[in-house]
Every structure is written in C-alpha cells, then in structure tokens.
N, C-alpha and C positions, 0 to 999 in steps of 0.2 A: 134423653138422654145420650143416644146416638149420636146426635148432631150435634150436642154440645161436644162431645170429645173428638168426632170426625172436625170439628170447626178448631179445636186446640189443636190436633194434628197439622192438620197443614198450616195453619198459624206458626206455627213450632217449626214444620221442617220449611217452609218461606222465608223464617229468620235466620235459618243454616245453610241455605244452596250457594250461599256465596262462594268462587273462586279463591283456592288459595295457591297460586302460584307461585316456586321457589324462581329464586335471579340467579346469575352469574356470581362467580365471585369477581370482587374489583381489587382488580390489579393496578397500583399506583405506578402511572408512567416518566414521573419527576425524575430527572436525573440528578444522581445522590454527586454531592463536589466535596469531599474529604475538605480540611483545613489541615491536616499532617499526614504526612507521610506514612507508610506501614513501615519505615525504620526510626521516626521521629515517636511514634506510638510504643514501638517494643522498646527504645532507649529509657522515653520516661516509665515504662511497668519496668524495668531492671531496674530503675534509681527506687523507685518503690518498695524492689523486694531487698536491695540492699539495704534500704533505710529502715526496713519492716514495717514502715506506714504507706498503708494505701488506704483512700480518704472514700473509696468505692466499695469497701469492705463492711460486711455488717457489724465486726468487732471493733470498726474503728471510732476510737475514744482520742478526742482531742487533747482531753482535760487529764490524763493517764497520766503522763509528767511534771503538771501542774504543779507549781510550791506557789502559796501567795508571799506575798512579802509583805501584810498586816496583819497582826494578830488579831487574835477572837475578840480580846477584850477594846482596842480600837475600831474595830467595826463597831461593832455594841456600842461603843460612844458615840462615834455620827451617828446610830439612828436615833439614842436620846438625843441630842441636843437636834436636829434638824424633822425632830418628828413632831412638832406642831407646826411647821413649815409645811411637811408630807401632809398631815391633818388639813390645815388650812386651803392646800390646793386639789384634796379629794371632794372638799367642800360640796356642798351644793351649786352655790355660784362658780365651780369651778375654780376656787383662787383670787377671783374678779378683786373680789374685797381688799383680799390681804396683798394684792401686787400692785393695788391702789396707794396702800398705804404706806409703800418703798419699803417694806420690809421685809419683799423676796430681795434672789439675788439679783444682783445689778453685771446689767456688763456692757465693757465699752462702747462706745456708739460708733469705732473705727472697725470693729471686728465684725469680720467677714464671716456671716455661719451658715452661706449657701453660695455657691458660683456657678452659672451657667454655663456651659460648653459650649 
C-alpha cells in the first residue's frame, strides 16, 4: 500500500514539475501615423458638440429624428402584395422555380448592379 501511494505521489510530482516563467511586456514599436492633425480632430469634435450629435457616443441614435414618408397601412399593403413572392424566395429552392417561371421582379439588362474600382 505504501509503495502504491509513493508511486502516485512520484507521478503527480513529475506531472507538476514544469517551470512557469513570466515574460516581459510586449512594446509595440510600430510608428503611428495620424491621418488628421490635432486641430482637425478638435474642429470635428466642436462640430459634433454644436450639432448635438456624436456618432461615438453610447446614446447615439440616428433614428431619433426619423419621420417616415409612408403610412403603416401602405407598408402593410406592400407586405401583403409581396408575401407570395417572399414565401417563394425563402422556399427550399431559394426561389429558383419561382424565378424560372418569370414571375419575379425583372431588371433591365442595361442596369449596372456593381462596378469594380
């Protein structure tokens, strides 16, 4: 029994015998190149203060002053009119059958959807 306990202690001591060494702090030596001068940043900050809008604020709410141009009834009517199309486009085939029948929205071939720079 004593040999058994001694062997368990020896195995445990060997398992935890590794060295733990702390390393130095890492100092980032990459030089910082500002894209704006201090005066430009202060001018932007003053403009935000005058306007009462700061997009970096935790209370920033761009929709605070939003007023819709359409009524709730118009939105509901558009939804009801397009729900069959939405259901078809969200179907198992992602709307392939619906679009193959030519029932989907059409886009003029001359329309540019994206352009590479």
